[in-house]
Backbone bond lengths (Angstrom), bond angles and torsions (degrees), N, CA, C in turn:
res aa  C-N    CA-C-N  psi(-1)  N-CA   C-N-CA  omega(-1)  CA-C   N-CA-C  phi
1 X - - - 1.455 - - 1.525 108.70 -
2 X 1.318 116.52 145.96 1.460 118.97 174.38 1.521 109.87 -123.29
3 X 1.318 116.00 172.89 1.460 121.27 -175.17 1.518 112.41 -61.29
4 X 1.321 118.38 -27.59 1.467 120.85 -179.50 1.521 112.04 -69.63
5 X 1.319 118.28 -21.13 1.452 122.39 -179.53 1.520 112.97 -89.79
6 X 1.309 117.49 -13.07 1.462 122.07 -175.23 1.523 111.53 -86.85
7 X 1.335 114.74 146.33 1.456 121.25 167.65 1.527 105.52 -88.47
8 X 1.327 116.56 130.63 1.460 119.67 -176.31 1.526 109.56 -131.29
9 X 1.332 114.91 126.87 1.462 122.16 176.61 1.525 107.85 -121.92
10 X 1.322 116.38 134.61 1.462 121.47 173.10 1.520 108.20 -93.55
11 X 1.316 116.40 130.09 1.465 122.42 172.76 1.526 104.94 -110.48
12 X 1.326 115.49 108.04 1.454 121.46 -171.88 1.527 110.25 -127.12
13 X 1.313 115.44 167.65 1.453 121.20 177.17 1.509 109.81 158.55
14 X 1.309 115.21 172.53 1.455 121.28 -178.06 1.525 111.16 -70.94
15 X 1.314 114.77 167.46 1.456 122.50 178.69 1.527 110.57 -51.21
16 X 1.326 116.13 129.13 1.462 124.50 174.88 1.533 113.56 65.37
17 X 1.336 116.87 27.14 1.467 119.95 179.12 1.530 112.10 -81.23
18 X 1.328 116.97 -20.58 1.462 120.61 179.94 1.518 113.63 113.91
19 X 1.318 117.14 23.59 1.469 121.36 179.84 1.530 111.42 -59.56
20 X 1.329 116.43 -40.79 1.471 119.66 -179.06 1.522 111.11 -63.72
21 X 1.317 116.81 -40.31 1.468 120.13 179.41 1.531 110.73 -63.97
22 X 1.311 116.86 -47.29 1.473 120.98 -179.93 1.528 109.56 -61.60
23 X 1.310 116.94 -43.27 1.471 120.67 178.38 1.522 110.84 -61.26
24 X 1.326 117.27 -41.20 1.471 120.25 -179.47 1.528 111.06 -65.09
25 X 1.318 117.22 -34.00 1.467 120.01 178.05 1.526 110.46 -68.49
26 X 1.318 117.28 -39.17 1.465 120.99 178.26 1.534 111.22 -69.96
27 X 1.316 117.23 -31.44 1.468 120.60 176.10 1.531 110.51 -60.86
28 X 1.326 116.55 -34.53 1.470 120.87 178.21 1.522 111.33 -64.86
29 X 1.335 116.28 -20.38 1.465 121.74 179.11 1.530 111.86 -96.75
30 X 1.338 116.87 11.15 1.456 120.65 174.89 1.522 116.50 97.88
31 X 1.298 117.22 7.34 1.458 120.15 178.28 1.529 109.70 -84.50
32 X 1.325 116.72 142.81 1.468 122.28 172.88 1.524 106.98 -92.55
33 X 1.317 116.72 132.83 1.459 120.77 -174.44 1.519 111.24 -116.97
34 X 1.311 114.96 139.02 1.462 120.89 174.10 1.525 107.63 -125.98
35 X 1.320 116.03 131.17 1.458 122.46 -176.65 1.526 108.74 -99.16
36 X 1.319 116.07 106.66 1.463 120.75 -177.77 1.529 111.69 -63.43
37 X 1.334 117.23 -30.40 1.461 119.31 178.51 1.530 110.81 -63.91
38 X 1.332 116.82 -37.00 1.464 119.84 176.96 1.528 111.10 -71.94
39 X 1.322 116.45 -33.68 1.456 119.88 177.22 1.527 111.36 -62.10
40 X 1.319 115.75 -30.52 1.460 119.59 178.07 1.527 109.49 -58.00
41 X 1.334 116.88 -40.00 1.469 120.44 179.98 1.526 110.39 -59.70
42 X 1.333 116.60 -46.68 1.461 120.72 178.84 1.530 111.10 -63.94
43 X 1.326 116.11 -42.09 1.465 119.96 -179.48 1.533 110.66 -64.13
44 X 1.325 116.18 -39.60 1.467 119.99 177.80 1.525 110.10 -63.82
45 X 1.324 117.71 -41.76 1.469 120.44 176.85 1.529 110.93 -61.24
46 X 1.333 116.40 -42.83 1.464 120.22 -179.66 1.529 112.34 -65.96
47 X 1.325 115.84 -33.78 1.468 120.50 -176.18 1.532 112.36 -104.12
48 X 1.312 116.88 21.07 1.465 122.31 -174.07 1.525 112.96 -50.54
49 X 1.308 116.89 -50.91 1.467 120.84 -176.29 1.532 111.15 -60.42
50 X 1.325 116.62 -44.56 1.472 120.74 -179.98 1.523 110.52 -65.01
51 X 1.310 116.92 -40.68 1.466 121.09 -179.98 1.523 110.85 -63.87
52 X 1.324 116.31 -45.32 1.465 119.81 179.50 1.525 110.03 -61.50
53 X 1.318 116.82 -46.89 1.469 119.98 179.83 1.528 111.59 -60.50
54 X 1.322 116.45 -38.47 1.463 121.01 -176.58 1.520 112.78 -74.95
55 X 1.333 117.09 -41.38 1.467 119.92 -169.75 1.529 115.54 -106.98
56 X 1.331 118.05 -7.49 1.458 120.18 -179.30 1.533 112.63 -58.14
57 X 1.339 118.82 -41.99 1.474 117.79 179.01 1.540 112.90 -60.32
58 X 1.332 116.85 -37.90 1.472 120.49 179.05 1.526 110.72 -69.60
59 X 1.312 116.20 -38.24 1.469 120.76 178.36 1.520 110.00 -65.21
60 X 1.308 115.60 -44.08 1.473 120.25 179.91 1.527 110.04 -59.60
61 X 1.327 115.46 -43.87 1.466 121.06 179.57 1.534 111.02 -62.08
62 X 1.352 116.03 -35.68 1.466 121.01 179.53 1.530 112.13 -83.08
63 X 1.331 116.49 -6.45 1.463 120.14 178.75 1.522 113.75 76.35
64 X 1.334 116.93 27.49 1.464 120.01 178.99 1.525 109.95 -127.73
65 X 1.302 115.30 162.36 1.460 121.40 175.86 1.522 108.47 -107.40
66 X 1.324 116.69 132.85 1.467 119.67 178.68 1.522 111.93 -97.02
67 X 1.333 116.24 5.00 1.469 119.17 175.65 1.519 109.69 -120.39
68 X 1.315 114.22 148.36 1.459 121.21 175.61 1.531 108.55 -86.68
69 X 1.318 116.02 174.73 1.466 120.72 179.41 1.524 112.43 -58.87
70 X 1.350 116.71 -29.80 1.465 120.43 -178.59 1.538 112.94 -84.08
71 X 1.342 116.93 3.11 1.460 120.82 178.05 1.521 114.29 90.66
72 X 1.334 117.37 -10.02 1.468 120.16 178.90 1.526 109.90 -77.68
73 X 1.319 114.31 160.23 1.464 120.66 179.15 1.527 109.92 -69.42
74 X 1.315 115.83 134.24 1.463 121.91 171.21 1.531 105.24 -88.59
75 X 1.340 116.01 98.18 1.462 121.01 -172.80 1.529 112.31 -62.55
76 X 1.313 117.36 -35.06 1.472 119.37 178.34 1.518 110.88 -64.81
77 X 1.326 116.39 -45.31 1.466 119.92 179.25 1.525 109.96 -63.45
78 X 1.318 116.68 -44.07 1.460 120.31 177.66 1.522 110.20 -60.92
79 X 1.325 115.95 -41.62 1.466 120.90 179.68 1.514 113.45 -60.13
80 X 1.334 117.52 -34.48 1.469 119.33 179.31 1.520 110.99 -63.31
81 X 1.325 116.23 -32.07 1.471 120.25 177.30 1.528 110.28 -78.00
82 X 1.326 116.30 -48.15 1.463 120.92 -172.96 1.515 113.58 -66.26
83 X 1.343 117.24 -43.63 1.465 119.30 -176.17 1.531 112.10 -72.95
84 X 1.326 116.84 -11.31 1.463 120.07 177.41 1.528 112.60 -95.42
85 X 1.334 116.39 -13.50 1.464 120.34 -175.95 1.529 110.23 -135.58
86 X 1.323 117.93 98.93 1.468 120.97 -178.47 1.531 113.86 -55.64
87 X 1.323 117.59 -33.17 1.464 119.55 179.26 1.528 111.27 -66.59
88 X 1.328 116.93 -36.22 1.465 120.35 177.19 1.526 110.65 -72.22
89 X 1.321 116.34 -35.14 1.469 120.12 176.39 1.523 109.82 -60.66
90 X 1.310 116.69 -41.43 1.468 120.93 178.91 1.533 110.91 -62.96
91 X 1.330 117.38 -38.34 1.468 120.65 176.57 1.528 110.93 -63.07
92 X 1.329 115.45 -43.46 1.472 120.62 178.87 1.524 110.64 -62.14
93 X 1.315 116.37 -44.69 1.460 121.22 -179.96 1.530 111.20 -61.96
94 X 1.317 117.30 -38.14 1.466 120.47 178.75 1.527 111.58 -64.96
95 X 1.307 116.40 -25.18 1.466 121.12 178.45 1.531 110.78 -81.73
96 X 1.332 117.08 -48.22 1.471 119.80 -170.63 1.529 114.91 -93.11
97 X 1.331 119.13 -26.87 1.470 119.42 -175.28 1.526 114.20 -62.56
98 X 1.322 119.49 -38.54 1.473 117.12 176.68 1.537 112.77 -60.97
99 X 1.302 116.82 -35.42 1.476 121.15 178.12 1.525 109.81 -67.32
100 X 1.331 116.16 -46.65 1.467 121.60 -179.68 1.525 110.92 -63.35
101 X 1.327 116.67 -42.72 1.466 121.38 179.76 1.521 110.58 -57.63
102 X 1.304 116.91 -44.75 1.474 121.23 179.35 1.529 110.69 -62.80
103 X 1.321 117.43 -42.89 1.468 121.10 179.27 1.537 110.80 -61.20
104 X 1.321 116.49 -44.10 1.467 120.64 -178.79 1.527 110.21 -67.75
105 X 1.310 117.60 -42.80 1.469 120.56 178.52 1.530 110.79 -59.73
106 X 1.321 117.23 -42.85 1.471 120.98 177.56 1.526 110.87 -62.07
107 X 1.327 117.10 -40.50 1.461 121.92 179.71 1.530 110.49 -64.73
108 X 1.321 116.46 -45.50 1.468 120.81 179.78 1.525 110.28 -59.57
109 X 1.313 116.71 -42.21 1.465 121.00 -178.07 1.527 112.92 -65.90
110 X 1.313 117.39 -18.99 1.470 119.61 -176.72 1.532 113.46 -105.47
111 X 1.342 118.32 8.76 1.464 121.85 179.65 1.525 110.84 -140.30
112 X 1.318 115.83 150.31 1.468 120.82 179.24 1.525 112.99 -83.44
113 X 1.328 116.19 -39.16 1.469 121.38 -177.19 1.529 107.71 -124.80
114 X 1.334 116.00 113.79 1.458 120.96 -170.80 1.522 112.02 -122.78
115 X 1.313 114.47 135.85 1.462 122.46 170.81 1.520 106.48 -110.39
116 X 1.314 116.45 128.98 1.459 120.68 172.54 1.521 106.59 -107.12
117 X 1.307 116.03 109.79 1.455 124.04 -179.15 1.529 107.00 -91.47
118 X 1.339 116.63 112.58 1.461 119.66 -175.19 1.519 111.13 -154.03
119 X 1.310 115.26 160.16 1.453 120.06 174.13 1.522 110.53 -94.17
120 X 1.314 116.61 -50.67 1.464 120.58 -173.48 1.532 111.85 -116.60
121 X 1.312 116.06 47.13 1.461 120.83 -179.89 1.530 111.67 -59.65
122 X 1.320 117.93 -27.89 1.464 121.25 -179.72 1.527 111.98 -58.93
123 X 1.329 117.52 -18.48 1.464 120.68 179.46 1.526 112.41 -79.33
124 X 1.325 116.68 -3.66 1.467 121.04 175.85 1.531 107.79 -121.55
125 X 1.325 117.19 80.16 1.468 120.89 -175.10 1.523 113.49 -58.24
126 X 1.323 117.77 -31.11 1.460 119.56 179.53 1.521 111.67 -65.48
127 X 1.320 117.46 -29.98 1.467 121.11 176.09 1.530 109.62 -82.23
128 X 1.313 117.58 -39.94 1.468 120.62 179.37 1.522 111.22 -57.57
129 X 1.319 117.86 -36.69 1.463 122.00 -179.50 1.524 112.27 -62.15
130 X 1.307 117.10 -22.23 1.463 121.79 -179.06 1.541 112.08 -84.18
131 X 1.333 116.82 -11.11 1.472 121.47 -176.14 1.528 111.23 -85.62
132 X 1.330 115.50 130.96 1.460 120.12 175.83 1.529 111.42 -89.26
133 X 1.347 116.21 -16.57 1.458 119.89 -175.16 1.527 108.48 -158.22
134 X 1.338 114.77 150.77 1.459 121.31 174.92 1.522 108.25 -120.82
135 X 1.318 116.48 126.88 1.461 122.09 169.82 1.528 106.23 -101.22
136 X 1.329 116.34 112.94 1.460 120.96 179.98 1.523 107.79 -97.85
137 X 1.325 115.94 112.39 1.468 121.99 -175.70 1.525 108.91 -89.19
138 X 1.342 114.60 127.73 1.465 121.12 -179.57 1.520 110.02 -120.65
139 X 1.323 115.05 145.63 1.465 122.51 172.49 1.526 106.80 -149.11
140 X 1.324 116.37 154.69 1.457 120.99 -179.51 1.518 112.59 -63.42
141 X 1.314 115.84 154.99 1.459 122.23 -177.12 1.526 112.00 -57.60
142 X 1.314 117.92 -47.12 1.466 120.40 -178.52 1.530 111.10 -63.56
143 X 1.312 116.54 -43.67 1.466 120.89 178.60 1.529 110.08 -60.92
144 X 1.326 116.93 -44.19 1.456 120.94 179.30 1.526 111.20 -64.57
145 X 1.329 116.47 -39.73 1.459 119.86 179.62 1.525 110.98 -63.75
146 X 1.313 117.14 -45.37 1.475 121.18 179.72 1.528 109.84 -62.31
147 X 1.323 116.86 -44.76 1.473 120.64 178.60 1.528 111.41 -60.89
148 X 1.329 116.23 -46.70 1.467 120.51 -177.68 1.527 110.88 -63.99
149 X 1.301 116.59 -42.05 1.472 121.13 -179.42 1.526 110.64 -64.30
150 X 1.325 115.51 -44.68 1.469 120.97 -179.06 1.529 111.36 -67.33
151 X 1.326 116.27 -42.46 1.463 121.42 -175.76 1.525 112.61 -76.20
152 X 1.332 117.19 -46.76 1.458 121.10 -169.95 1.524 114.90 -102.19
153 X 1.321 117.31 -16.25 1.470 122.19 -179.89 1.534 112.76 54.59
154 X 1.323 115.92 33.74 1.452 120.96 179.41 1.528 109.84 -83.23
155 X 1.325 116.64 155.02 1.470 119.08 173.64 1.528 110.21 -61.62
156 X 1.322 116.15 150.22 1.463 121.47 -178.58 1.522 111.67 -52.69
157 X 1.313 115.36 -46.09 1.467 120.48 -176.88 1.530 110.96 -59.92
158 X 1.316 117.00 -40.61 1.459 120.24 -178.49 1.533 110.76 -68.85
159 X 1.322 117.21 -37.82 1.469 120.55 177.11 1.527 109.60 -62.01
160 X 1.325 116.57 -46.38 1.459 119.25 -178.75 1.527 111.99 -67.60
161 X 1.322 118.06 -31.79 1.470 120.03 174.94 1.526 109.96 -63.18
162 X 1.322 116.13 -42.52 1.466 119.61 179.31 1.524 110.30 -66.98
163 X 1.327 116.84 -43.13 1.460 119.53 177.06 1.535 109.90 -58.04
164 X 1.313 116.09 -45.33 1.464 120.42 -178.80 1.522 111.05 -62.03
165 X 1.325 116.79 -40.32 1.470 120.20 -178.77 1.531 111.81 -66.08
166 X 1.336 117.04 -17.90 1.467 121.28 -178.69 1.529 113.12 -103.36
167 X 1.300 117.58 12.44 1.468 121.17 -172.90 1.529 114.04 -62.56
168 X 1.335 118.69 -24.87 1.466 121.38 -178.26 1.533 112.31 -105.39
169 X 1.301 116.89 16.90 1.458 121.45 -173.57 1.528 112.96 -59.27
170 X 1.326 117.41 -47.69 1.461 120.76 -177.98 1.529 110.99 -58.61
171 X 1.315 116.63 -42.51 1.475 121.10 -179.87 1.530 111.22 -60.45
172 X 1.307 116.84 -36.76 1.469 120.49 179.25 1.528 110.84 -63.43
173 X 1.325 116.75 -42.16 1.469 119.55 179.79 1.517 111.62 -73.09
174 X 1.301 116.01 -32.93 1.469 120.01 178.72 1.538 110.34 -62.89
175 X 1.321 117.05 -34.24 1.468 122.45 179.65 1.522 112.69 -65.42
176 X 1.312 117.60 -20.47 1.465 121.21 -171.53 1.527 114.38 -68.99
177 X 1.321 117.51 -21.36 1.466 122.98 -176.02 1.525 112.84 64.37
178 X 1.321 116.73 16.86 1.464 122.06 172.19 1.525 105.60 -90.57
179 X 1.347 118.86 137.99 1.462 119.46 178.82 1.532 111.14 -49.33
180 X 1.332 115.12 129.03 1.462 122.74 -172.13 1.531 109.41 -121.06
181 X 1.325 115.30 126.24 1.465 121.07 178.68 1.529 108.16 -122.01
182 X 1.330 116.56 131.08 1.459 120.78 178.79 1.530 108.89 -89.97
183 X 1.328 115.30 132.16 1.461 122.11 177.22 1.511 106.90 -118.53
184 X 1.338 117.30 117.17 1.462 120.86 178.72 1.513 109.13 -87.90
185 X 1.306 115.52 130.47 1.455 121.29 -176.57 1.509 109.25 -130.99
């Protein structure tokens, strides 16, 4: 099977909007789901050395360590740097997105009906082109904040920084000209 034979739906939305729940419901209908946010973890592990070399000077300047005692990337510490500096986020994306894109392409090629669960899928146009439809999951700000706090245990300020960084997300998907359906959760 190749990617041209697969049905592909993007399930997107802001942090803690309920993308995982919507994806799980579609899985019950026979769709295979891949979570791009989880793929980021694998991509970061694969690119650990490059990430450390690239971001260690910024971490040092901020007085934090981006590696754990075992040598792996401390994603939360790295996130405090990245979500505060869009230029650094772009550097990180240039490192990990090619890895993630390959993983998603391989997944699409091995399934007939695919859900790509992601927040910023629009940043990978080669994957977006494979989508026949976008489900944009929405939830109220307070509901999303409670979910994010409970799930991720992040400081309030960091949650709001992430929310702020995603404020134009819907507009990005609207630009794609892929059929877009809003799902309220």
